[in-house]
C-alpha positions as CSV (number, residue, x, y, z in Angstrom):
1,M,-7.5,-13.7,11.1
2,R,-8.2,-14.8,7.8
3,A,-11.4,-12.7,7.2
4,T,-9.4,-9.6,8.9
5,A,-6.8,-10.2,6.4
6,K,-9.5,-10.5,3.7
7,I,-11.2,-7.2,4.3
8,F,-8.2,-5.7,4.9
9,W,-6.9,-6.5,1.0
10,I,-10.3,-5.3,0.1
11,L,-9.8,-1.8,1.7
12,A,-6.3,-1.8,0.0
13,V,-7.6,-2.3,-3.2
14,F,-10.8,0.0,-3.1
15,F,-8.3,2.5,-1.4
16,L,-5.8,2.3,-4.4
17,I,-8.6,2.8,-6.3
18,V,-10.0,6.1,-4.8
19,S,-6.5,7.3,-4.6
20,I,-6.1,7.2,-8.4
21,A,-9.5,9.0,-9.1
22,Y,-8.7,11.2,-6.8
23,A,-5.1,12.3,-8.7
24,F,-6.8,12.0,-11.7
25,V,-9.5,14.8,-10.4
26,T,-8.1,17.1,-8.9
27,G,-5.1,17.1,-11.7
28,R,-7.5,17.6,-14.4
29,Y,-9.7,20.1,-12.1
30,E,-7.4,22.1,-10.1
31,P,-5.0,24.8,-11.2
32,M,-2.3,23.8,-9.5
33,G,-2.3,19.8,-10.2
34,I,-2.5,17.2,-8.2
35,E,-3.8,18.2,-4.7
36,T,-0.2,17.8,-2.0
37,V,-1.8,16.6,0.8
38,G,-4.9,14.3,-0.1
39,F,-3.5,11.9,-2.3
40,P,-0.5,11.5,-0.1
41,A,-2.5,10.5,2.2
42,M,-4.6,8.4,0.2
43,L,-1.7,6.7,-0.7
44,G,-0.5,6.5,3.3
45,L,-3.7,4.9,3.9
46,T,-3.6,2.5,0.7
47,G,-0.4,1.5,2.2
48,L,-1.5,0.7,6.0
49,S,-3.9,-1.3,4.9
50,V,-1.8,-3.5,3.0
51,M,0.8,-3.5,6.2
52,I,-2.4,-4.8,8.5
53,A,-3.5,-7.1,5.5
54,M,0.1,-8.8,5.0
55,A,0.6,-9.0,9.1
56,A,-2.8,-10.7,9.4
57,S,-2.4,-13.0,6.5
58,L,1.0,-14.1,7.8
59,T,-0.3,-14.5,11.2
60,A,-3.0,-16.6,10.1
61,K,-0.2,-18.5,8.0
62,K,2.0,-19.5,11.3
63,N,-1.0,-19.9,14.1
64,Y,-4.1,-21.5,14.5
65,L,-5.4,-18.8,15.8
66,G,-9.4,-20.5,17.4
67,G,-13.0,-21.2,15.9
68,S,-13.1,-18.0,14.5
69,D,-11.6,-19.3,11.2
70,E,-13.4,-22.6,11.0
71,L,-17.3,-22.0,8.9
72,D,-18.2,-24.7,11.8
73,G,-16.6,-22.9,14.6
74,E,-19.0,-22.1,17.5
75,V,-18.3,-19.4,20.4
76,S,-17.4,-21.6,22.4
77,D,-14.3,-22.7,20.9
78,D,-12.3,-19.1,21.8
79,A,-13.5,-19.7,25.3
80,G,-10.8,-19.6,27.9
81,V,-8.5,-16.9,29.1
82,Q,-8.1,-14.2,26.8
83,G,-5.3,-12.1,28.7
84,S,-4.3,-10.4,31.9
85,F,-6.0,-6.8,32.8
86,A,-5.1,-4.7,35.4
87,P,-8.3,-3.8,37.0
88,Y,-8.4,-0.1,38.8
89,S,-5.5,1.0,36.6
90,W,-4.5,4.4,36.6
91,A,-2.0,4.6,33.5
92,P,-4.3,4.7,30.5
93,L,-5.6,7.7,32.2
94,W,-2.0,9.3,32.3
95,A,-1.3,8.6,28.9
96,S,-4.2,10.0,27.0
97,L,-3.8,12.8,29.0
98,G,-0.9,13.2,27.5
99,A,-1.6,12.9,24.4
100,A,-4.4,14.8,24.6
101,L,-1.9,17.5,25.8
102,C,0.3,16.6,22.7
103,F,-2.8,17.7,20.4
104,L,-3.2,20.3,22.3
105,G,0.2,22.2,22.6
106,V,0.1,21.5,18.6
107,A,-2.4,23.6,18.2
108,A,-2.3,26.4,21.2
109,G,1.9,26.1,22.5
110,W,5.1,24.3,22.0
111,W,5.7,24.3,26.0
112,I,2.4,22.7,26.6
113,F,3.3,19.6,23.9
114,A,6.6,19.5,26.4
115,F,4.5,18.6,29.6
116,G,2.2,16.3,27.5
117,V,5.7,14.3,26.6
118,M,6.3,13.9,30.2
119,F,2.8,13.3,30.7
120,A,2.3,10.0,28.0
121,I,6.1,8.7,28.6
122,Y,5.1,8.5,32.0
123,G,1.9,7.0,31.4
124,I,3.0,5.0,29.0
125,L,5.8,2.9,31.0
126,N,3.6,2.7,34.0
127,W,0.9,0.9,31.8
128,V,3.8,-1.4,30.6
129,L,5.5,-2.1,34.0
130,E,2.9,-1.9,36.4
131,F,2.9,-5.9,36.9
132,S,6.8,-5.6,37.1
133,V,6.8,-4.4,41.3
134,G,9.4,-5.5,43.5
135,Q,12.8,-7.7,43.2
136,H,12.2,-9.7,40.1
137,A,8.1,-9.6,40.2
138,H,6.4,-11.1,37.3
């Protein structure tokens, strides 16, 4: 996690430098001044990199995250159960179909967007609650 934090701090600094350079170049050479879409998007990218870097840094300080943070760590130090995954789950299909319909709806028609929202909500709820079936299931 420490390596991830360092990577995102470096990316945040890089994106900030690129954003400032982009604002300077477009402000100087464009007839209407600083470009109103690219510059805020790059600042948003910088902000997202800072948020991910901060989250990774705070997580690395509070928790022991395995052998990947140690200089002499081995791959076998992180062996064991990594999570619980549902085999043959249809929920990702419904969620991705909903997302695709939402994107299509923005371009083609808002009525398609409504169907996409319904599919996406069904897929996400199914994905989150697929192990919670029956009374008091865990």
